[in-house]
N, C-alpha and C positions, 0 to 999 in steps of 0.2 A: 503492499500500500504506498503509495506517498507521502508525504508530510509535507503540513503547513508550509513548512522552511522551500521546500522542493516545490510544491507548487507554485509560489510566488518567482523565485528562479524559471519555471517552466514557461511561466508565462512575461515573465521579461525578456525571454532569449535565451537563457539559458540551456544551450544542447543537452539533452538530457539522452537514452539510448532510441532511437525511434519506434524501437516494438515497447518500450516501456505500455505500463496501462495501468489504470486507478479503478481498486473497487471502492467505490465513494456508498456506500449504503444512504437509508434514513438515519438507524442510530449516529453515523460520523457525522453528518453534516449536522444531526439534532447536536450531539456532542459540544460542536465545533462552535455553535450557535450559542451554544448555554455557557460554555468557557470566557466565548471572543468574539462580537458579535461577529465584527473584521472579518476574522479569520471565514468565514462563511460566503464571504463575498469572494473571496480566493477560490472558493472550494466552487463554488457556482459557476465561476468566471472556467473553468479547467476545465469542468464537466461539459459546458456548451465548449471549449475550445475542443478536448478530445473529438467528441458527436461531431461538430462540424471542421474537421479537420480536412477528408475527402475531399466536401467540395469548395474548403476552401484552395487545398492548393491543386485538384485534377487525380490526385491519387486513391482511386477508388478504384477497387478491386482488379478492373481489367488494366490496370493502367500497370498496379505494381507487378502483377504476371507478365508483361513485357518486357519490367526492369529485369528481368530472371532469362536467361536463356534456359529455355526447355526443347529436348532433343528428346521426341517419344519412339519408340518402338512398340507398333500393336499387334498381339501375336493371339488371334480365335483357335481356341483350342477346340475341337469339333470331331467326331469318326465319322460322319456322313456327310461333312461340309467338306474333309480333305479331301474323301474318298469324289466327290464332285454331285453325289445325290441331293445335298442343301444346299441354298445362297446364302451367300453368309451375309449379312446385312448385321447383325452388332457391332463388329471388325469398324465397316465403313461408318456408322452412328456416333464410335466413341472416335475417331478418325476428325470427325467434321466439328466435335465439341472439342477435339484439343486446337483442331485450326481454329476458335470461333477465338480463341483466350492467348491467341502469338504462337500456337507449337511447332517448331518444323518437325515433321513425321520423318527419320531416316529409315526404316525398315516396318514392313508389316508379312505378315506369313500367315500360314491358315496349316493349322497339326491334328495330325489324330491324338488321341486321348491314351497316349505311350506316357509312361512317370519318364524314363530314361530321356527319348528324343526332348519333351517338354525342361527337362534340366538342363537336359547339354545344350537345349538354344538359349534359354535363358539365362546361363555362365558366357554363351558365346558373343550376347549383346553386352552382358552389364560387362563385360571382359574389354571389349571394343575403345573404349578411352569416347568413345564421342558420345553414347546413347548414356542421357542421367535417366530416365524417365519407358519404366519398362510397365505398359498395364497387356491383360491377358484376358479374354471376355470367353468365357465357358467352362466347364467343367471342375465347378463349386459345390456340388450338391452331394445327392446320397447317392444317387448312380452306383451300380459296381465302377461303372469303367470313371467316375469323378475324381480325375486323379492330380485334377490343378492344385491345391493345398499342397500336397506331398509332395512335389515337384518342385515347391517354391521354395518350403521350407529346405529342401534337400539343397539349394542353393545360398541361400540368404545369410546375410551374420549375424544383424539381429535384425529383431522384428520391432514390426510398429504396430503394436495392437489399438492405439485411439484410431488407426484410419479403416479398422474393417469394427471396431465397436460404433463407429461413428456410423459407417456405412448400412451395415445393420440395426440401427437406430432410425435412422432417417424412412428405413425400407416397409418400418412398421406401418406408417402411418397411408402406406397404399395398400401393402398385401400384412397379413398373420404368419404367412410362411417365414416369414425375414430370418429367425432363427435357425431354420435348416442351411442359411448359408452358411458356408463354410472356409469365405475365401482368405484368404491367408495376404499381408502387406509387412515388406522385409529391405532391409538394405544390402545391397552384395558389391561393396566397394564406394563409389559413387554414386552409385545408381539405386534407386529407388522401384519397388517392384510392388505392385499393387494386381488383385484377383480380382476380375468384376466380376457379375451373373454373362449366361450366355444368352436369356430373350435381350433383346432390343433396352423394349424399355427398363426392364433390371438397369442393363449396365449403364444407359444413358444417366438414371437414375442417383446410382450409387456415387459414378464419376461427378454427378454434379454434390454431389452429399462432402467431398473433399475435395474439391476441385479452389476453395478458401486456402485451406493449405498447401497445397503444393506448389505454388513460388517456393513460398518460406523453406518448405523443404527441403527443395530443391538446390535455391539458394547456399543452406547450411554445409548437404553435402558436399557442392561444388566451391566453395567457399565464397561465392556472387550476396549470402550477404551477411551482415554478423553477429553474431551470438544474440542470441537473448537468454536470461535465463528461467530455466521452465524449474 
C-alpha cells in the first residue's frame, strides 16, 4: 500500500515504479480523514490519478501490448484436423486475436494428439530464441487422447498456474463445464506456453481472459519490462 508521503510524492511528479498500485479502501480513507483531513485530498487525488492514467497518457491496454514485442507460435492439436478430416477453426481464430494486439506470428502448425510429438515441437519453438509466446489449442480435456497438458508439463521449467486458474474462472461465466479444462501454462526459457481449449469459442474466450496479462509477462521473460514486486 502506498503511504501518504508516497502519495504526495507521486502526485508531485516523483518517479515511482510504473507497475505501482494502490489499495485504497474505504476504511483506509476514513482513517486518513479522521487523523488528518488534508491527507484525504491527497488520497482522493491519487485515486483519480491512477484511474485516469490510461486516458491521460494514451497507455490503454492495447497500447501497452504494442510496446512489448510478442512473437507467437500457434499450434492446433487435433488428430482429426491433422489427418485433414476436419477444418482448423480454432487456430486461425487465435491468430486473429493475436494480430489484433500487434503480435507477430512466427509459426503455425497442426499436430496430432501425440504426447511426444507435441512436446518435441514445443521444445523446438521455445528453444529457437525468437518465439516468446506459444499458444496451443486442443487436447486439454478428459478424452483418452487429450495429451496437451502432459506434453506441456514435460517441457516447461516453471508453471504459471495463475493464468490457467483465471481462464477457468472466466470460463465459468459461459459454461458449468469449465472445471473440466486441464489447461497448463508455464515457462521454458524466455517463452511462455499457454494451453487453450480446442473449440473456437473456448479458445478465444480463454485467450481474452489472460490477454491483458500477457504483455507484462512476456516483458518480464524477455527483459522488455521492469520487474514489479508481487
